[in-house]
N, C-alpha and C positions, 0 to 999 in steps of 0.2 A: 769758357764756362758753357755748360750744356743745359738747355732748358727744354720744357715740354714742346713737342712738335706743335706747330700752329695748324692744328686740324681739329675738327669736331668729330666725336665718336659716331660711327655709322649706326643707323637704326636706333639711336638713343640708348644703346646698350653700353655697359661697362666694358671699356677696352683696357687691357693690361699688356704692358711690354716690359721686358727686362733687358738691360744693357750691361756690357762689360767692355770698357775701353782701356787701352794701354798706350802710354806715351813715353817718349825718351826723357821728357821733362814736362813740368806743369807750367804752361805759360798762361797767365791770367792778365788780360789787358796790357800785354807787352812785358809783364814782370815774370821772371822765373822764380817761382815760390816753392821749388822742390830741390831735392838733392840728387836728382837723377830720375831713373825710371819710376813711373807711378802706375797704379791700377785705379780705375774709377768705375765701381759698380753703381748701378742705378735702377730705379723702377719708376714707371709712369702709370698713372691711373687716370683715365679720361671717361667721364660719363656726361652725355649730352654736351653742354658747352663749358663744363668745368673740368679742371685738371689739377692733379697733385703729383709732384715729383720729389723723390729723395735721391741724392747723389753723394757718394763718398769719395774721398781722395786718400789712397793708401800709398805712402812713400816706401818703396821697396828697400832702400838703403837703411832707413831707420826702423823698418818693420813696424810702422805706426799708421793708424788711421788718424790723420791730422786735421781733417776738415769734413764737415757734413753740410750740405746745402739742401734746404727745403723750399720748394716753390709751389705756390698756390696761385691758380690763374683762372680767368674767364675768357673765353674765345668766341668770336662771332665772325662770320665770313659770308662773302658773296662769291660770284664766279671767279673773279680775278683779284679780290681784295680781302684781306683778313685783318682783324684788330684783336689784340691780346693785351689784357690788363692783369697785373699780378703783383705778388709780394715774394721776395726772396729773403730767407733767413740764413745767415752764415754762422755756423757753430764751429769755432776753432778748438778742436779737441786736444791738439798738441802744440799749438803755437802760442807765443806770448802776445796774443792779440785778444781784445775783447770781442765778443760776438757782436754782430751788427745786422741791420736789415735794410733792404732797398724796396721801394715801390717802382714799378716800371709800366710803361705803355709802349706797345710795339705795333707797327703797321707793316704788312707784307703785301707785295703786289707782283703779279706775274705778267711780264711783257716779253720783250726779246730776251731779257735776262730776268732772273728772280731777284727781287730787291727786298730787304728788310731794314727798317729804320726803328731804332729802339732808344728811348730815353730812360735812364735809371736815376733815381734820387736816393741817396743814403741819408736817412734821417736820424740815425743813431750816432755812429762814430765818424763817418766821413763828412757829414754835414755839407754835401755837395753832390753834383751829378756826373753822369758819364753818358755820352752819346755815341751810339754805334750805327754805322751804315754798312750793310753787308750786301754784296752783289755776287751772284753765281750763275753759271751756265753749265748745263749738262748735255753731253753728247752721247747718244746710245751707241753701244758696241755690241752687236748681236742682239739677242733677245733677253739675256740674263745679266747684262752689265752695262754700266755707263761711266764715262769719264766726267768728273765734276771739277770745274775750275772756279775758284772763288777769290775775292779780294775784299778786305775790310779797310775802312778809314774811320778812325775814332777820335773823339774829342773829350778832354778832361774839362769838367765844369766846376772848378774850384773844389774838388774832392780832396780832403786832407790826407786820405789813405794813399793817394797816388804821388805825393811828394811836392816839394816846392820848386819853383822855377828860377830863372836867372836873377830875379829881383828878391830872392829869398822869401817869396810869398806864394801861397796857393794860387793857381792860375787858371784862366779860361782860355784854352788854346788847343790846337790839334795835338794829339798824343802819340798814337801808334797806328801803323798800317800793318796789314798781314796779307800774304799771298799763300794760297793753298791749292794743291792738286790731289785728287783722290780718285780711286776706283770704287764704285758702289756695285757690289756683286750680290745678286739674289741667289743664295745658296739653296734655299727651299722656299716654299710658299710664304712662310712666316719667319724666315731667318735671313738676315742681311749682314754682310761683313763689308768693311770699308777701310782698306789700307790708305794711308795718306802721308804727305810730306808738306811742311809749311815753313814759312820764313816771316818773322815779325821784326819790325824796325821802327825806331822813333821818327816822328814827323817834324819835330821842331827842336830848337835849342833848349827850350824849357823841358821837353820830354827827355832829351839826352842826359840831363842831370839825374834822371831816375831810372831809365831803362836803356838797353843796348840791343844791337842786332842779335836775334836768336833764331837758330834753325832747330826744328824738332820734327819728329816723325812718330807714327804710331799706327794703331789699328783699332777700329770700332766694330763691335758686334752687337746686334739687336735681335731679340726674339719676341715676337708678338703672340699672345695666346688669347 
């Protein structure tokens, strides 16, 4: 899932960016919720410390826009630390799921590696939380590209949307991990593309009842205006 960049708009002016991502399949918290290749268009609006994002998921095989995500957030940052508070509304336009909403708080820090820790709480349908810990390291390649290596370790916090565990109950336990490698290429001053490959896998027996090993790949493109 893609959220607003954890940054504050420069000079307190409205910052706008458009994105178009394509993936071999749509992996959300370790779960494959697509039928193959997907397109994910999006738009970010950031003014001062406030941000708004809309992202869609278009399943190519079904030729349907089956999900829309709306994110509203507030950001504050210092030199090496950023805090992000927000709401995410999930509109399932072609799934047999009820729409739902999450509140989240996220902290990011820049040290030897970049680290982001996020807690989500679904207060409509899931009635539970999800914790994400993301770590990444970027290595410059020339002046216009860099190699990014990332890993995630995530935890289900009794969220009913993520399934039941070995005791046939919603569980509080580690859920999935993910490894990713990508190239971030600055094609122009305001245009970036990022081909990537990733591998997601369950971390516990509880998780294995709901998700499996998944390999996927794709490319992201972002234009800032």
